[in-house]
Steps between C-alpha positions, in 0.01 A plus 500: 500500500541766765196671650532764771256630755519881504416656836768444767678258266628756249399834650411617850143615442353424842480862616349609169231233504409572860482873427270432204250314717520764774444769235181331381369465854583863577313604187200309630504672838706246695759673718662181635784343299507125448671359812839338449377182668246460220739552207631137489142374464454714189834419335465296183127566467343670201365855525148362486566264790656774714208740459250218545665427836504868599133541411416187699687642801312828463171309498602281793477177299871417467677208663788728600471776755691822458192721538624619840815630327300664222193648671432736208492219242115491479522851353597343169158336479328838523728662244483206258122506531499870416732461201334191358140513615325172432814333370592144587784412734704393199465843340594667827810283522573585136498869592748435783726300269497778241591760764788288628646440155480868411708571812759240396533641149544854631756387756735378227511850353657623826760231560580134440493229766843387614636177349539203733869461600689299242259574215742729315773235505258233382367721219852574375568126485170427325562774245846361428351153447204643303252336732135597456254437784133522581326663795196363685362765734189587696572866424341682205689442176509872428680558832753223428551627144569853628761385750669267250507764225631780723761263643619430142475122532232431239756303300507240779132526596306589183149636557332210321655254747338671801187343648329725754163562658326619182570173317400296804173692541421469129550123513279475809224700330516298177463170685254616764741451789460683829717811528837399638463132407802506266713720725804341663549245643307379195779437244312652203718812472826306531400243238379770260818706539710185447297415189568846360872465572498162328338649191728805494817293533371212286570250774384140496172410664562374849806714562558538876339794677692684771295743706664759726285648777510622857180434691306224670260519206788428262609205713147357495480547122823312431418232757187401307673498158729202444622642168614834645830549682475768765770739617395718792677815619386606846782512756266610780274193471747250357509277811121486514467427128775234500323310776169494317629467142823295510490422127534866398826686446560808715742787440590812695591718202420504129876504440499130588327436167799630305697217340871479434 
């Protein structure tokens, strides 16, 4: 059973995600963009976790310090207080999350993110072999669905095999988990996507799971799951990842996944 990560594994969405967070902050009166040095610390985290961190920085209670690079960040506290007077921190974060996702959905109407090099070749091979895969992503499912549909690859990645932030958040709420508890590197989304692939393809229980990702978070996820084989595509950090995770398989291009 094949399960793919989405962002930076299939499509280059880094600029779009960063712009979405900057857009929210700008809408809340913050004129400083998120510094590049801080981006790696946010990668792989859920929307709720990211805005929780940003609010903590604005309040001066965070364990990370980028306040000197974002001196206008406390402005978001004033604006959030004005927009949601008397609301809890969770509701304020919910407002930020909603604003970010609206930006993402609108951005797809303008243009699509570029595919990661080698994706087109891999997709042609998968279509020829009639391979159907799942997606486990921290991104909103609606965003993933839009990109997949407009890229005309829904036959390989059907919508019902996509597990994104909405499903993760719903599961957390139903079981009383803290927001972000089931986000990667927790394997919930990968296991659920694999289960859906198994059902769709009528595979035997216990069929091997192969997960394809790109980040440190993906490496950590696979490292803690003995029943998941990990394939990581990240040429820039391959040496670093190989040293820390020698049991994982590393590739430099998605074309390497194409069989004979």
